[in-house]
N, C-alpha and C positions, 0 to 999 in steps of 0.2 A: 600758554602754559597753565598749568593746573597748580596754583599755589596753596590751595586748601589741604591741610594735612589731615590724614585719616584720624578719626577720634578713637583713641585707645579704649574708650569706655563704651563703644558701640558693642551691642549684644551679638551681632552677627558678622561674620566675615563677608565682605562684599563678593558677590559672585564674580565680579570682573576679574578677580585675582585667580580664578581657577584656571584661566588659559596662559597667565603670564609665565609660569615655570617652563612650559614647553616652547612657547613662543620666544622667550629670552634665550634658551639653549639653541634654538634653531637660527635665530638672527644673529647671535653672537658668533656662532661657528661660520655662518654665510658671510659675516664681515671680516673673518679672519682674526677675530680677537680671542686671546686666552682670557681666563677669568681675570688674571692679574692685569693684563693690558686693559681691559674694560674697566676695571676697578680704577685704575690711574686715569683714564680718559674721562670717566664720569664723576670721579670724586666720591664714589660708593664704595665702602670696604669690600674686599674680596670676601670676607666672611658673610657679609650681607648678600652678596651675589649668589654664593653657593647656596645659602638658605632659600633665596627666591627660587633658584633653578630646582630645588628639592620640594618646593611647594610648602616650606615651612615658616616662610616670613609673612607677617602682616604689615605690608609696606605702604608707605604714604604715596599719594599721587604726586608729590614733588619729587620723590625719589625716582619714580617710574619716568617722569618727564626728563630727568637728568640722564637716565639710562637710555632712553629713546633717542635723546639729542646725540649722546656719544655714539650710538649705532647708526646715526643718520637715517632713522626711520620715523614714521609718525606715532604719536602716542597710541593712536587707535590700532595700529598694527601689532603693538606690544601686547595690548589687552584684549584683543577680539578673538573670537573663536575662528581659528585657522581654517576651519571647514565651511565658514560662510563664504559665498561666492564674491562678496564685495564688501564695502564699508557702509553700504546704504541702510542697513538695519542692524545695529549692535544690541540695542536695548538691554543693557546690563547695569545693575546697581553698582556704582562706583565708590559711593561714600554714604555711610549711615551714622547719624549721631545718636545721642542717648535717647532722644524721643523718637518714637516710631514715625512721626511726621517729618522728621529731619532726614532727608534723603537727596542724593545726587545721582541722577541716572544718565549715563551716556547712551544717547538715542542712535546717533549716526555719525558718520565722518565723511569728509570729501576733501581732496587735495586742493590747495589754494595756491596759485601762483603770485597774484597780486594783492588781492584784498578780499575781504568779506564784509558784507553788510547785513544788519539785522532789521527787518521791518515788521510792523504790526498792520495788518490788513483787515478790513471788513468788507463784506458783500451783503447787501440787502437782498430780500427774497427775490429770486428770479434774475438777479444781476450776474454778469460775468465779465472776466478780464481776458482778453485775448492777446497773446503774445507772439511775435516773430521769433524765430530761433535766436538764441544767444550765440556767442562765439564758442569754438571748441574749448573744452576745459572748464566751461561754466557749469555750476550745479545749483539747484534750488533744494532747500531743506525746509519742509512745512511741518508745523506743529498746530493742530486745531485746538483752540481754546474753548470755542462755544459754537454749537450747531453741526452742520454736516457739510463738508466741502468735496466737490467732484473735481478731480484733475483729469483732463483729457490730454493723452499723450499719443504718440504715433502708434503705440502698440496696445491702446485701449484706454478705458476710463478707470480711475481708481477712486473710490469712495472713501473719505477719511472722516471718521467720526470724532467728536469732541474727546480729547485725551490720546488721541493717536497721531501718528506722523507718517511722512513719506519723503523720500529723498530720491532725486532723479537728475540726469544730465539734461541741461536745459538748451543744448544745441540742436533743438528740435522745436517745431511748433507746439505750444501748449496753451491751455485754457484753464483758468480757475472759474468754477461755476458754482452758484448757490441755487440748487434746484428745489430748496426747501420753502417753507412759509415763514420762517424767522431768519434773523441776521446770523451770519457766520462770522466768526473772528478766528484769525490765525496769525502766528508768527512765521515770518518767511526770512530764511537766512540765504543771501545770495552770495555764492563763492566764486571768484574768478582769479 
């Protein structure tokens, strides 16, 4: 859940909200909800729902969580660009504080059935981690903090620079490799 409220003092409207209006309308209709029924199920006023669907509301992340739960969809499905092929690369500013250094960016999403694990990894120069395939439904989400990480997958290698990320289904053999001359550090979120 996303309990952090949007800061009303923020100077810019988060870009993540640009897709909410169309997604909410589409998902509400697909679920067979009227605006009134969704208001009752989510605890969000009908007036607020009307404003969100018109794109006129600067809504908090907590309100979006309640709407997504009532629609029985994932938060990322409510906020992502519906033209993207999947949830693996959303990369949208979701929250901005009053300081330009205060930001929350949704990078990617993946469905989880049982659990999620957050890891911090480092690989020395020339080192690698080789993995057998995980089970169906498993995903890895990688964010490189320092250095350059090469991820080898069945369809080729991906080079991920510091400050960038990659998400993939891990039910395939994969390798994390540091081909550089300095240490690489990355966050690894394992979802299953």
